[in-house]
N, C-alpha and C positions, 0 to 999 in steps of 0.2 A: 245870070247863074254858065251862062256858057262862053259869055265874051269873057269870063275871068279868069275858067279855065282853060282859055287859048293863052293868055296875057299869063297868065301860069306857067305853061307849056316853053312860053317863051322868053320866059323867064330860070326857067329849069335849062336849057340849051343851053344863053348864052355864058351861065356857069358853066358848061365845057366848053365852049369855044374860045371864049375870051383869055385862061389859060391855055389852052390850044397853036391858039398864038402865039402868042408869051411867049413862050416854048420855041417852036418857029421862028420867030425873030429873035431868039438869045441864038442858039444856032446857028443864023444866017451871018449880022450881023454884030455880035460880038463874041471874037474871037478870042481865045485864052491872053493876048497883050493886046493891051488896048491903050491909045495914049492917055497920056498923064490925066491931060483938058478932061478927059471921057470920064476916069475913075475918080474926079477929085466931084463930078454930075452924080457918079451914081452914090460917093458914098457922101453928098447931099442929101439925095432921096432917102440912103439904107436909114443914117439916122433920124429927118424927117420924118418915113413908115415908122421907127422905136420911139417915137415922142408921141404922136395920133394915139399910138396903144398905150401908151403909159398917157395919155390925160384923163383916156375915155377908160383907162381905171380909174383914173382918179376922182372922177368929177363925176358927181354924186347925184346928179339931172341923166336921166338915164335913155332919154333923146337924144340930144344932143351926147351925151357918151357914146351908147349904139350908132353914131351915124362918123364918129371919130376913130371911132374898132374899124367899121370897116372898111372907111376910107387907108387904115393903117396897114390891115391886111391886104389890102390890094398892096402901097406900093410896096411891103414889104414881099410880096409877091412878083413884082414886076424888077424887083435887086435881083433874085433869087435866079428868074429868067436867066439870064447876062452870063451869070455864073456856070451854069455847065460845060460849057467846050473849059476854060478854069480848072473846075473841077478834075476833070479830064485828062485835060495833056501837061495839066499843071506839077499831077503828084506820078507820073506815069503809066499813065491809061485809068485810072483807076477809075471800070464801069461802077464799083457800089455807090464809091460817092455818086457821079453822074447819075445813074440811077434814084438816089435818096433822090437829089436836088431838084429832079425831072418830081418826080412822085412831090413833093415837100409843096411846090405849087397847086396842086390838086387841092390839096389838103390843105393849103391857107384862103382859097376861094371858098372851098367852100365850110370854113368858116366865117368869111365874110357875108358866104350866103346864110349862116346862122344866125346874124348879127343880123341880116335884115326880114328875115323870119321876124322874132323877137320884136321888131318895129316895129310890122302889119301887123304882128296876132295883139299887142300890147302887152307882151307874157317875155319877163324878161327872165333867161337860167341864167344863173350866177356860175356854173365850170365857165362860159365862155368868158368872162367880166377874170376870173383866177387865172386865165389862156391867156386874156393879154397883158398881166402884169408880167407872166411867167415871161412873156418874149421881152417883154418891153426890159424887163431887170434883168434879164440873161445876155440879151443884146446886146444894152448899152455898156453893159463893161465887157464884155467879150469884144465888143469890136471901138470899147474903147480906150481894152488896152495893143492892139495888133493895131492897130492906126497911128498907135502913139511910141514913142523909145520904149514906154514900158514893156513892149516885148521886146525887143533886143535886150534887158536886164533880168527877163525873165529865162529866154534862151539860154542867157553867161547864165546864171543860178543852178537849171536844173543841167546841162551840161559839165555842170562841174561838180555834181551833184552825186549824177551819177555815172563820172568819171572814178569819181573816188567812188563808189560803190566796187563796182567790177574788181578798182585796184585791189581794192580786202581779197579778195579770193585769185585776182590770177598776178594781182603786179605788176609793174612796170611799163603802168598806164597814163596816157599824160593828156590833159585838156587844153586846145589852142584856139583861140576863135569860133567854138562852142563845138567842134572836133574834135574825134576822142581817137588817139592814139596810141597800139600796145608796140614797145618794142619801137617806137616811132615809125610806124607803117599806119597807116592811115584807117580808119578799122567802120567807123559813121559819122554822121550830119548832125546836131540835134537844131531842128527845127521848130516854126511857129508850135507846131500841131505835138512834137513830142510833150510839151510844158502838158498839156492834160484839164488844158484849162475849159475845152469846151466843153468834158464830163464836172467839174467845180463849177462854172455856171451852170449848169442844167440846174444841179442841182440846188443852186440857191436863188435862179428862179421858180424852182418849183415850189421852195415851203417857206420866201418871204413872203410872198403875194395872199397864202392863205389864211381866210378871216376866221374871224374868234377863237385865234389862235394864239399863246400868249408867248410873249418873246423871253421863257426861259427854254421851252419844251420847242420853239425854233433854232435856238440857239443848242440844243442836243444833239438837235434836225440836223441844221450841220457841220459839227460837229465827229456825227459819225458820219459822215458825208466825202463830204473836201477833208479832211486830215489824213487817212488812207486813201483815197482816188491820187491827192499828192504822192505818200511816201508807194503805194502798190505804183505809181507811174515810174517813176528814181528804176523801182527793180525789173517792169519791162524794160526799160531802157537800155538796162545793164544786161541781164539775159540777150535783147536781141543783139549786143554789141558779143558780145561772149560766143552767140551762135554764129556770126561772121566771120569773126578774129582769123578764124584758115579759111573760110569755105563764100567769097562775097557773093555766091551765086544763086547761095542761100536764103539771101538777104529777102526775094516778093515774100518764099514761105517762111522766114522767120518773122518777119513786121506785118503784112496784108496777113498771112492764117494768123500764127502762132497767135500774134502778139494782139493782134485787133480784137481777136476770138475771145485768147484771153481776159483780154479790157470788157467784154460783152457779157461775159459769163458776173466777172467780179459786179458791172454795173446793179443788170439783172438782182445781182445778191444782197449788192445794197440799199437796192429801192423796196425787198422785202423785210430788210432789215428795217430801216427806216419806218417804212408804215406803220410798224409797232408802235410808236413812239405817237407821228403822225396820220393816224389812220383817216383825219381826216383830206391828205393828202390824196390818199387811194379813192375817198371815194367822189373826188375830183375828176382823175384819171377818169375811175367807168363812168360818169356820167359826161364823160368828152367823147369815150368812146361808145356813148349808147343815142348820141345827136341820131344816127340814122334810124331811129327807133317815134321823128317829131313828123306830124303829120304833114308837111310841105312839099309842094308838086316836084322835087324832087326828089323824093322819096317815092310817088304818086307818079311819074314816071318810069322808074326804077320796079317795081310793083308790075305794074302796067308789062312793062317791056320785059322779066328777067320771074313775074309772079306763079305760083301754080293754077296752072286753070283749071276751075272745080268741074267732077265730074260729070256730065247728064244726067 
């Protein structure tokens, strides 16, 4: 029994040491600009991790599926560990994105740990399979667009439509090569992040892998999230352009605070609306949040370290 406890303690420590090492390696050895060969290897790693997660989601044999998902989550975490610098430096020092990237590495390892725990206890948790399906579907769609000519096409479409919306209100707006101009003066440039595809594929990933939900209700869920997100994003782009039209120095406040803050509020509202139609989605999210309640070595380790001591 004592040997089992010691082994569990070692495993719980590993699930913190390994992601910490990955974060350090990513910060030290993977700058924001990487050679094309390195980027290609990372792309193979990325799509490989998503394929492993997708196979784990689809395969019915639980032990094989669990092992595939563990590999998928760990490879996915390794990929993100190489992107901390680029998420910070390539987006004008966006500390929020960099922080979320680092935190996400630990979250991905924590999910991999629970897949391992499920195999060890021979007790499968439904929300873990849903999470793997959500990551695989959302990731394959998002990166499948970002890494192909579809990205340029989508950027151009969103730029033209955002410019058209701004032109309705102030006039004299032109769009050239994804840049919006007012009276011949440059205002903003539309990039891939401005297309809101991240938010749209997030809901696609959350909804499609839901089990025991018919196609009709999934279609309703997608319609009431993806469509509003697309049009709200056009309003956001046009609003940011309007706010910085006469004051370029206001861009950070307009884009990173007002724009992103408004987008976050809209996503929360849409999530609250869609769970009325798809309460199964709410159940999966709550079960995923409640993973810490499982009686595993990491949970016992934290209870031992931070649990309340009983009074004598």
